[in-house]
C-alpha positions as CSV (number, residue, x, y, z in Angstrom):
1,M,163.9,47.0,91.9
2,K,161.2,47.4,94.5
3,E,163.4,49.9,96.3
4,M,164.0,51.8,93.1
5,S,160.2,52.0,92.4
6,F,159.7,53.2,96.0
7,F,162.2,56.0,95.6
8,Q,160.9,56.9,92.2
9,S,157.4,57.2,93.6
10,K,158.6,59.4,96.4
11,I,160.5,61.6,94.0
12,S,157.5,61.9,91.8
13,N,155.3,62.9,94.7
14,L,157.9,65.5,95.8
15,K,158.0,66.9,92.3
16,L,154.3,67.2,92.2
17,Q,154.2,69.0,95.6
18,I,156.9,71.4,94.4
19,F,154.9,72.0,91.2
20,F,151.7,72.8,93.0
21,R,153.5,75.0,95.4
22,K,154.9,77.0,92.5
23,I,151.5,77.3,91.0
24,G,150.1,78.6,94.3
25,I,152.9,81.2,94.6
26,L,152.3,82.3,91.1
27,R,148.6,82.5,91.7
28,F,149.2,84.5,94.8
29,N,151.5,86.9,93.0
30,Q,149.1,87.4,90.1
31,G,146.1,88.3,92.4
32,F,142.5,88.1,91.3
33,S,141.4,88.3,87.7
34,L,139.0,91.0,86.5
35,I,136.2,88.5,86.1
36,E,136.6,87.3,89.6
37,I,136.5,90.8,91.0
38,L,133.3,91.6,89.0
39,V,131.7,88.4,90.2
40,V,132.5,89.3,93.8
41,I,131.2,92.9,93.4
42,A,128.0,91.6,91.7
43,L,127.4,89.1,94.6
44,F,128.0,91.8,97.2
45,S,125.6,94.2,95.4
46,L,122.9,91.6,95.1
47,T,123.2,90.7,98.8
48,A,123.1,94.4,99.8
49,F,120.0,94.9,97.7
50,V,118.2,91.9,99.2
51,V,119.1,93.0,102.7
52,A,118.0,96.6,102.1
53,A,114.7,95.4,100.6
54,A,114.0,93.1,103.5
55,Y,114.8,95.8,106.0
56,S,112.6,98.3,104.2
57,A,109.7,95.9,104.2
58,F,110.3,95.1,107.9
59,E,110.5,98.7,108.8
60,R,107.2,99.5,107.0
61,N,105.5,96.6,108.7
62,Q,106.7,97.7,112.1
63,R,105.4,101.2,111.6
64,L,102.1,99.9,110.5
65,K,101.9,97.6,113.5
66,T,102.8,100.5,115.8
67,A,100.0,102.6,114.3
68,A,97.5,99.8,114.9
69,L,98.7,99.4,118.5
70,T,98.3,103.1,119.1
71,L,94.7,103.0,117.7
72,K,93.9,100.0,119.9
73,N,95.3,101.8,123.0
74,D,93.2,104.9,122.2
75,F,90.1,102.8,122.0
76,R,91.0,101.4,125.4
77,F,91.7,105.0,126.6
78,A,88.1,106.1,125.6
79,Q,86.7,102.9,127.1
80,N,88.5,103.4,130.4
81,R,87.6,107.1,130.6
82,A,83.9,106.1,130.2
83,L,84.1,103.4,132.9
84,T,85.7,105.8,135.4
85,G,83.1,108.5,134.6
86,D,85.7,111.1,133.5
87,K,83.7,114.1,132.4
88,T,86.6,116.6,132.1
89,G,85.4,119.2,129.6
90,C,81.7,118.8,130.3
91,A,79.8,121.7,131.9
92,A,79.4,121.4,135.7
93,T,75.6,120.9,135.3
94,S,76.1,118.2,132.6
95,T,76.3,114.4,133.1
96,L,78.6,112.2,131.1
97,G,76.9,110.1,128.4
98,G,80.1,108.3,127.4
99,W,83.3,108.5,125.4
100,Y,83.8,107.7,121.7
101,V,86.4,107.4,118.9
102,E,85.4,108.9,115.6
103,L,86.8,107.2,112.5
104,V,86.6,108.3,108.8
105,D,87.4,106.0,105.9
106,E,90.6,107.1,104.0
107,A,91.5,109.5,106.8
108,T,95.0,109.9,108.2
109,N,93.8,110.7,111.7
110,Y,90.9,110.0,114.1
111,R,89.3,111.9,117.0
112,I,88.6,111.0,120.6
113,A,85.7,112.9,122.3
114,L,83.2,112.7,125.1
115,D,79.5,113.1,125.0
116,C,78.0,115.4,127.6
117,L,74.2,115.3,128.4
118,T,72.4,118.5,129.5
119,G,68.7,118.3,129.9
120,T,67.3,117.1,126.5
121,G,70.5,118.0,124.6
122,E,74.0,116.7,124.0
123,A,77.3,118.4,123.7
124,D,80.4,117.1,121.9
125,V,83.7,117.8,123.6
126,S,86.9,116.9,121.8
127,S,89.6,115.3,123.9
128,K,92.3,114.9,121.2
129,T,93.0,114.2,117.6
130,S,95.6,111.5,116.8
131,N,97.5,111.5,113.5
132,F,98.9,108.5,111.8
133,P,102.4,108.7,110.2
134,S,102.1,110.5,106.9
135,D,102.2,107.3,104.8
136,I,99.6,105.4,106.9
137,R,95.8,105.8,106.5
138,I,92.5,104.1,107.3
139,S,91.8,102.0,104.2
140,S,88.5,100.5,105.2
141,I,85.9,100.4,108.0
142,T,83.6,97.4,108.2
143,Y,80.8,96.7,110.7
144,G,80.1,93.0,110.2
145,A,79.6,92.6,106.5
146,N,78.8,96.3,106.0
147,S,81.3,98.9,104.8
148,M,81.1,102.3,106.5
149,T,82.5,105.7,105.4
150,E,82.4,106.9,109.0
151,A,82.0,105.1,112.3
152,N,81.8,106.2,116.0
153,A,82.7,103.6,118.6
154,F,80.7,104.8,121.6
155,F,81.5,103.6,125.1
156,R,78.8,104.3,127.7
157,T,79.5,105.1,131.3
158,I,77.9,101.7,132.3
159,G,79.6,98.5,131.3
160,Q,82.5,97.8,128.9
161,S,80.3,97.1,125.8
162,V,80.5,99.3,122.7
163,S,77.9,100.7,120.4
164,I,78.8,101.5,116.8
165,F,77.2,104.5,115.1
166,S,77.6,106.1,111.7
167,T,77.9,109.8,111.2
168,Q,76.7,111.7,114.2
169,G,78.0,115.2,113.5
170,I,78.8,117.9,116.0
171,P,77.2,118.1,118.5
172,A,76.9,114.4,119.0
173,D,73.6,112.6,118.7
174,F,73.9,109.2,120.4
175,F,70.9,109.3,122.7
176,D,67.1,109.6,122.1
177,T,66.5,113.4,122.4
178,T,63.4,112.8,124.4
179,A,65.4,110.8,127.0
180,P,69.1,111.7,126.7
181,S,70.0,109.9,129.9
182,G,68.1,106.7,128.8
183,N,68.2,104.7,125.6
184,L,70.8,105.0,122.9
185,R,69.6,105.5,119.3
186,S,69.5,102.3,117.2
187,P,72.8,101.3,115.6
188,P,72.9,101.9,111.8
189,F,72.4,98.3,110.8
190,G,70.3,97.2,113.8
191,I,72.7,94.4,114.8
192,D,75.6,93.8,117.2
193,S,78.7,92.9,115.2
194,D,82.4,93.4,115.1
195,L,83.9,96.7,114.0
196,T,87.0,96.2,112.0
197,V,89.4,99.1,111.1
198,T,92.0,98.3,108.5
199,L,95.2,100.4,108.2
200,S,97.4,100.4,105.1
201,I,100.8,102.0,104.3
202,S,101.9,103.6,101.0
203,G,104.3,101.6,98.9
204,S,103.2,98.2,100.3
205,S,100.2,95.8,100.2
206,A,100.7,95.1,103.9
207,T,97.7,95.9,106.2
208,Y,97.0,95.8,109.9
209,Q,93.6,95.6,111.5
210,V,92.0,96.6,114.8
211,M,88.8,94.9,115.8
212,I,86.3,95.8,118.5
213,K,83.8,93.2,119.5
214,P,80.3,94.1,120.9
215,S,81.5,93.0,124.3
216,G,84.1,95.8,124.3
217,E,87.1,93.4,123.7
218,I,89.7,95.1,121.5
219,N,92.4,93.4,119.5
220,E,94.9,94.2,116.8
221,Y,96.3,91.7,114.3
222,K,97.8,91.2,110.8
223,P,95.2,89.7,108.4
């Protein structure tokens, strides 16, 4: 009897295996159902949408970061030109007062220029105008706790420190007119503080900032 039970159990298992194999073959021959295909397409579409959105956000952030790095490098360019005494563009009889970067709130560009001193006057000489990508702009300029509509980061020929001025116009007006080679005019708020330039990009809440400390240290970061 035990042997019969053993053989019956083996036969039952064999029948089950044959049955499941037949189901598998039938399933394979029938292919996927319409619902399964729709589910796969929906999942694929959702994945593609998420990946595309993530890449778009990454690409915008990278362009914003690149613009901030370019601005930081241009600040350093003006700072280095002042330190080396580069007066290219000034009249032969002029002396170099310094280099500066002119920034305007909501603008899509900024200007780098040098300040030439001649007797009791000053002359503004543009070096270059840098344009941000079309969808990037300056969204705010702050000097400490104060908002500014325009700022000029001025680097003198002596030392690495920076002086922040408001609108100076053309020609520039950074020095005391009675002593152009001496003292600078007073900063607009009468204090030494950090200048922070915030950049933003269309279609995103992302921002990037470039900060200049009174010592002349320049950094860029994501707030």
